N, CA, C and O atoms as CSV, one atom per row, in Angstrom:
chain,resi,resn,atom,element,x,y,z
A,1,MET,N,N,0.848,-1.164,0.000
A,1,MET,CA,C,0.000,0.000,0.000
A,1,MET,C,C,0.894,1.228,0.000
A,1,MET,O,O,1.907,1.268,0.699
A,2,SER,N,N,0.532,2.193,-0.758
A,2,SER,CA,C,1.312,3.422,-0.818
A,2,SER,C,C,0.980,4.304,0.381
A,2,SER,O,O,0.023,4.042,1.110
A,3,THR,N,N,1.777,5.349,0.578
A,3,THR,CA,C,1.602,6.221,1.734
A,3,THR,C,C,0.323,7.037,1.685
A,3,THR,O,O,-0.140,7.509,2.723
A,4,ASP,N,N,-0.264,7.217,0.499
A,4,ASP,CA,C,-1.488,8.007,0.411
A,4,ASP,C,C,-2.749,7.161,0.613
A,4,ASP,O,O,-3.861,7.664,0.453
A,5,GLY,N,N,-2.582,5.864,0.967
A,5,GLY,CA,C,-3.729,5.021,1.258
A,5,GLY,C,C,-4.256,4.245,0.071
A,5,GLY,O,O,-5.158,3.424,0.232
A,6,HIS,N,N,-3.725,4.479,-1.112
A,6,HIS,CA,C,-4.158,3.737,-2.289
A,6,HIS,C,C,-3.143,2.652,-2.604
A,6,HIS,O,O,-1.935,2.855,-2.479
A,7,GLU,N,N,-3.652,1.495,-3.015
A,7,GLU,CA,C,-2.746,0.407,-3.374
A,7,GLU,C,C,-2.052,0.728,-4.689
A,7,GLU,O,O,-2.643,1.310,-5.599
A,8,ASP,N,N,-0.778,0.332,-4.770
A,8,ASP,CA,C,-0.045,0.505,-6.022
A,8,ASP,C,C,-0.586,-0.484,-7.044
A,8,ASP,O,O,-0.904,-1.626,-6.712
A,9,GLN,N,N,-0.687,-0.034,-8.288
A,9,GLN,CA,C,-1.172,-0.908,-9.345
A,9,GLN,C,C,-0.058,-1.143,-10.346
A,9,GLN,O,O,0.710,-0.234,-10.663
A,10,LYS,N,N,0.027,-2.390,-10.848
A,10,LYS,CA,C,1.034,-2.743,-11.839
A,10,LYS,C,C,0.368,-2.834,-13.209
A,10,LYS,O,O,-0.819,-3.140,-13.321
A,11,SER,N,N,1.142,-2.567,-14.226
A,11,SER,CA,C,0.616,-2.760,-15.565
A,11,SER,C,C,0.587,-4.253,-15.868
A,11,SER,O,O,1.241,-5.035,-15.178
A,12,ALA,N,N,-0.146,-4.648,-16.868
A,12,ALA,CA,C,-0.304,-6.061,-17.209
A,12,ALA,C,C,1.041,-6.713,-17.503
A,12,ALA,O,O,1.230,-7.882,-17.164
A,13,GLY,N,N,1.963,-6.018,-18.109
A,13,GLY,CA,C,3.261,-6.593,-18.443
A,13,GLY,C,C,4.099,-6.894,-17.227
A,13,GLY,O,O,4.832,-7.883,-17.220
A,14,GLU,N,N,4.018,-6.076,-16.198
A,14,GLU,CA,C,4.805,-6.284,-14.988
A,14,GLU,C,C,4.297,-7.470,-14.176
A,14,GLU,O,O,5.100,-8.231,-13.637
A,15,GLY,N,N,3.003,-7.640,-14.079
A,15,GLY,CA,C,2.422,-8.700,-13.269
A,15,GLY,C,C,2.784,-10.084,-13.752
A,15,GLY,O,O,3.014,-10.974,-12.933
A,16,GLY,N,N,2.843,-10.297,-15.053
A,16,GLY,CA,C,3.163,-11.606,-15.607
A,16,GLY,C,C,4.546,-12.066,-15.230
A,16,GLY,O,O,4.725,-13.223,-14.852
A,17,GLN,N,N,5.516,-11.210,-15.320
A,17,GLN,CA,C,6.895,-11.574,-14.987
A,17,GLN,C,C,7.012,-11.823,-13.484
A,17,GLN,O,O,7.691,-12.762,-13.067
A,18,SER,N,N,6.377,-11.016,-12.689
A,18,SER,CA,C,6.411,-11.179,-11.238
A,18,SER,C,C,5.758,-12.491,-10.824
A,18,SER,O,O,6.281,-13.198,-9.963
A,19,ASP,N,N,4.623,-12.822,-11.426
A,19,ASP,CA,C,3.925,-14.067,-11.127
A,19,ASP,C,C,4.789,-15.270,-11.481
A,19,ASP,O,O,4.838,-16.241,-10.726
A,20,ASP,N,N,5.471,-15.217,-12.624
A,20,ASP,CA,C,6.321,-16.308,-13.055
A,20,ASP,C,C,7.504,-16.479,-12.109
A,20,ASP,O,O,7.872,-17.604,-11.769
A,21,THR,N,N,8.094,-15.379,-11.687
A,21,THR,CA,C,9.211,-15.428,-10.749
A,21,THR,C,C,8.762,-16.013,-9.417
A,21,THR,O,O,9.463,-16.838,-8.833
A,22,GLU,N,N,7.601,-15.592,-8.936
A,22,GLU,CA,C,7.073,-16.115,-7.676
A,22,GLU,C,C,6.766,-17.599,-7.786
A,22,GLU,O,O,7.051,-18.361,-6.862
A,23,ARG,N,N,6.184,-18.022,-8.913
A,23,ARG,CA,C,5.862,-19.438,-9.112
A,23,ARG,C,C,7.128,-20.290,-9.103
A,23,ARG,O,O,7.159,-21.352,-8.481
A,24,ARG,N,N,8.181,-19.824,-9.797
A,24,ARG,CA,C,9.439,-20.576,-9.830
A,24,ARG,C,C,10.077,-20.660,-8.450
A,24,ARG,O,O,10.622,-21.699,-8.079
A,25,ALA,N,N,10.011,-19.577,-7.692
A,25,ALA,CA,C,10.574,-19.575,-6.338
A,25,ALA,C,C,9.819,-20.560,-5.434
A,25,ALA,O,O,10.431,-21.280,-4.645
A,26,THR,N,N,8.501,-20.586,-5.554
A,26,THR,CA,C,7.696,-21.518,-4.770
A,26,THR,C,C,8.012,-22.952,-5.145
A,26,THR,O,O,8.161,-23.800,-4.265
A,27,GLU,N,N,8.116,-23.240,-6.441
A,27,GLU,CA,C,8.449,-24.593,-6.891
A,27,GLU,C,C,9.817,-25.032,-6.374
A,27,GLU,O,O,9.988,-26.185,-5.979
A,28,LYS,N,N,10.785,-24.127,-6.375
A,28,LYS,CA,C,12.130,-24.437,-5.876
A,28,LYS,C,C,12.080,-24.707,-4.382
A,28,LYS,O,O,12.694,-25.666,-3.913
A,29,PHE,N,N,11.368,-23.889,-3.626
A,29,PHE,CA,C,11.232,-24.072,-2.194
A,29,PHE,C,C,10.622,-25.440,-1.879
A,29,PHE,O,O,11.117,-26.161,-1.012
A,30,ILE,N,N,9.544,-25.792,-2.587
A,30,ILE,CA,C,8.882,-27.075,-2.377
A,30,ILE,C,C,9.806,-28.222,-2.756
A,30,ILE,O,O,9.898,-29.211,-2.029
A,31,SER,N,N,10.487,-28.100,-3.880
A,31,SER,CA,C,11.421,-29.128,-4.325
A,31,SER,C,C,12.508,-29.369,-3.285
A,31,SER,O,O,12.854,-30.514,-2.994
A,32,ASP,N,N,13.044,-28.288,-2.726
A,32,ASP,CA,C,14.090,-28.403,-1.706
A,32,ASP,C,C,13.553,-29.074,-0.438
A,32,ASP,O,O,14.230,-29.920,0.146
A,33,LEU,N,N,12.341,-28.703,-0.007
A,33,LEU,CA,C,11.738,-29.333,1.166
A,33,LEU,C,C,11.567,-30.835,0.951
A,33,LEU,O,O,11.874,-31.635,1.834
A,34,LEU,N,N,11.074,-31.211,-0.231
A,34,LEU,CA,C,10.879,-32.628,-0.530
A,34,LEU,C,C,12.203,-33.375,-0.591
A,34,LEU,O,O,12.302,-34.498,-0.096
A,35,ALA,N,N,13.219,-32.770,-1.192
A,35,ALA,CA,C,14.531,-33.408,-1.309
A,35,ALA,C,C,15.150,-33.668,0.061
A,35,ALA,O,O,15.843,-34.667,0.251
A,36,ARG,N,N,14.904,-32.776,1.010
A,36,ARG,CA,C,15.447,-32.939,2.358
A,36,ARG,C,C,14.555,-33.814,3.239
A,36,ARG,O,O,14.903,-34.084,4.388
A,37,GLY,N,N,13.417,-34.256,2.719
A,37,GLY,CA,C,12.500,-35.073,3.503
A,37,GLY,C,C,11.743,-34.290,4.551
A,37,GLY,O,O,11.273,-34.859,5.536
A,38,GLU,N,N,11.619,-32.987,4.350
A,38,GLU,CA,C,10.964,-32.123,5.332
A,38,GLU,C,C,9.522,-31.790,4.977
A,38,GLU,O,O,8.875,-31.024,5.692
A,39,ALA,N,N,9.007,-32.349,3.891
A,39,ALA,CA,C,7.634,-32.049,3.491
A,39,ALA,C,C,6.965,-33.298,2.939
A,39,ALA,O,O,7.618,-34.187,2.393
A,40,VAL,N,N,5.655,-33.343,3.094
A,40,VAL,CA,C,4.825,-34.380,2.490
A,40,VAL,C,C,3.636,-33.690,1.841
A,40,VAL,O,O,3.290,-32.562,2.193
A,41,TYR,N,N,3.015,-34.377,0.893
A,41,TYR,CA,C,1.797,-33.854,0.292
A,41,TYR,C,C,0.628,-34.123,1.228
A,41,TYR,O,O,0.625,-35.112,1.961
A,42,GLU,N,N,-0.359,-33.243,1.199
A,42,GLU,CA,C,-1.531,-33.395,2.046
A,42,GLU,C,C,-2.126,-34.785,1.849
A,42,GLU,O,O,-2.279,-35.246,0.718
A,43,GLY,N,N,-2.454,-35.441,2.935
A,43,GLY,CA,C,-3.013,-36.786,2.878
A,43,GLY,C,C,-1.972,-37.871,3.113
A,43,GLY,O,O,-2.328,-39.007,3.424
A,44,GLU,N,N,-0.684,-37.537,2.967
A,44,GLU,CA,C,0.384,-38.492,3.246
A,44,GLU,C,C,0.714,-38.454,4.731
A,44,GLU,O,O,0.498,-37.441,5.397
A,45,GLU,N,N,1.234,-39.555,5.243
A,45,GLU,CA,C,1.611,-39.641,6.652
A,45,GLU,C,C,2.903,-38.878,6.908
A,45,GLU,O,O,3.916,-39.163,6.270
A,46,PRO,N,N,2.895,-37.920,7.821
A,46,PRO,CA,C,4.124,-37.182,8.126
A,46,PRO,C,C,5.146,-38.087,8.827
A,46,PRO,O,O,4.779,-38.995,9.572
A,47,THR,N,N,6.409,-37.827,8.579
A,47,THR,CA,C,7.494,-38.541,9.241
A,47,THR,C,C,7.983,-37.674,10.397
A,47,THR,O,O,7.543,-36.532,10.534
A,48,PRO,N,N,8.881,-38.190,11.227
A,48,PRO,CA,C,9.423,-37.351,12.304
A,48,PRO,C,C,10.162,-36.108,11.785
A,48,PRO,O,O,10.274,-35.118,12.509
A,49,ARG,N,N,10.668,-36.143,10.545
A,49,ARG,CA,C,11.385,-35.000,9.963
A,49,ARG,C,C,10.466,-34.011,9.250
A,49,ARG,O,O,10.910,-32.932,8.857
A,50,THR,N,N,9.202,-34.361,9.080
A,50,THR,CA,C,8.272,-33.510,8.339
A,50,THR,C,C,7.991,-32.208,9.087
A,50,THR,O,O,7.569,-32.207,10.243
A,51,THR,N,N,8.239,-31.109,8.394
A,51,THR,CA,C,7.964,-29.793,8.967
A,51,THR,C,C,6.909,-29.023,8.174
A,51,THR,O,O,6.370,-28.031,8.665
A,52,HIS,N,N,6.612,-29.470,6.955
A,52,HIS,CA,C,5.668,-28.751,6.089
A,52,HIS,C,C,4.734,-29.740,5.390
A,52,HIS,O,O,5.095,-30.892,5.148
A,53,VAL,N,N,3.531,-29.267,5.073
A,53,VAL,CA,C,2.561,-30.030,4.291
A,53,VAL,C,C,2.266,-29.234,3.026
A,53,VAL,O,O,2.017,-28.030,3.080
A,54,ILE,N,N,2.296,-29.919,1.894
A,54,ILE,CA,C,2.059,-29.287,0.593
A,54,ILE,C,C,0.653,-29.644,0.127
A,54,ILE,O,O,0.251,-30.807,0.151
A,55,LYS,N,N,-0.081,-28.630,-0.295
A,55,LYS,CA,C,-1.455,-28.831,-0.769
A,55,LYS,C,C,-1.596,-28.250,-2.164
A,55,LYS,O,O,-1.092,-27.163,-2.447
A,56,ARG,N,N,-2.287,-28.983,-3.041
A,56,ARG,CA,C,-2.596,-28.466,-4.379
A,56,ARG,C,C,-3.986,-27.840,-4.324
A,56,ARG,O,O,-4.973,-28.509,-4.019
A,57,GLU,N,N,-4.045,-26.543,-4.625
A,57,GLU,CA,C,-5.312,-25.813,-4.608
A,57,GLU,C,C,-6.147,-26.177,-5.835
A,57,GLU,O,O,-5.645,-26.793,-6.775
A,58,ASP,N,N,-7.417,-25.793,-5.818
A,58,ASP,CA,C,-8.328,-26.081,-6.926
A,58,ASP,C,C,-7.832,-25.502,-8.248
A,58,ASP,O,O,-8.082,-26.073,-9.309
A,59,ASP,N,N,-7.123,-24.360,-8.187
A,59,ASP,CA,C,-6.633,-23.736,-9.419
A,59,ASP,C,C,-5.278,-24.298,-9.863
A,59,ASP,O,O,-4.701,-23.817,-10.838
A,60,GLY,N,N,-4.765,-25.313,-9.153
A,60,GLY,CA,C,-3.522,-25.957,-9.551
A,60,GLY,C,C,-2.281,-25.458,-8.831
A,60,GLY,O,O,-1.220,-26.074,-8.925
A,61,ARG,N,N,-2.404,-24.335,-8.105
A,61,ARG,CA,C,-1.262,-23.800,-7.367
A,61,ARG,C,C,-0.929,-24.714,-6.198
A,61,ARG,O,O,-1.811,-25.347,-5.618
A,62,LEU,N,N,0.352,-24.777,-5.859
A,62,LEU,CA,C,0.788,-25.503,-4.677
A,62,LEU,C,C,0.975,-24.510,-3.542
A,62,LEU,O,O,1.577,-23.452,-3.725
A,63,THR,N,N,0.455,-24.855,-2.369
A,63,THR,CA,C,0.652,-24.026,-1.194
A,63,THR,C,C,1.361,-24.855,-0.128
A,63,THR,O,O,1.231,-26.078,-0.085
A,64,VAL,N,N,2.104,-24.176,0.722
A,64,VAL,CA,C,2.881,-24.837,1.758
A,64,VAL,C,C,2.409,-24.332,3.109
A,64,VAL,O,O,2.248,-23.130,3.323
A,65,ARG,N,N,2.192,-25.271,4.013
A,65,ARG,CA,C,1.776,-24.923,5.372
A,65,ARG,C,C,2.778,-25.536,6.347
A,65,ARG,O,O,3.091,-26.723,6.262
A,66,ARG,N,N,3.272,-24.726,7.264
A,66,ARG,CA,C,4.207,-25.241,8.266
A,66,ARG,C,C,3.420,-26.109,9.237
A,66,ARG,O,O,2.384,-25.700,9.762
A,67,LEU,N,N,3.931,-27.317,9.467
A,67,LEU,CA,C,3.313,-28.258,10.376
A,67,LEU,C,C,3.905,-28.111,11.775
A,67,LEU,O,O,3.185,-28.089,12.774
A,68,ARG,N,N,5.217,-28.013,11.822
A,68,ARG,CA,C,5.931,-27.866,13.093
A,68,ARG,C,C,7.372,-27.489,12.802
A,68,ARG,O,O,7.810,-27.500,11.651
A,69,PHE,N,N,8.097,-27.158,13.842
A,69,PHE,CA,C,9.520,-26.860,13.717
A,69,PHE,C,C,10.299,-28.135,14.011
A,69,PHE,O,O,9.937,-28.904,14.902
A,70,HIS,N,N,11.369,-28.351,13.256
A,70,HIS,CA,C,12.222,-29.513,13.463
A,70,HIS,C,C,13.267,-29.169,14.516
A,70,HIS,O,O,13.911,-28.123,14.436
A,71,ARG,N,N,13.434,-30.023,15.480
A,71,ARG,CA,C,14.412,-29.764,16.546
A,71,ARG,C,C,15.680,-30.533,16.311
A,71,ARG,O,O,16.616,-30.439,17.105
């Protein structure tokens, strides 16, 4: 939000690149969690190392929810 109380708006060209960058970052984060054994997909049994649960939304996006902290 800008200082004058109005939200900043992006042009159509800017939003596409930002969305793609965010999607790639999310995919990398999820990939890294899975590679380290720290995440499972929703509905799978968590292991003692599981710290995150991955859910596929209706629109196809993957979301990550922290389950607990690993000690």
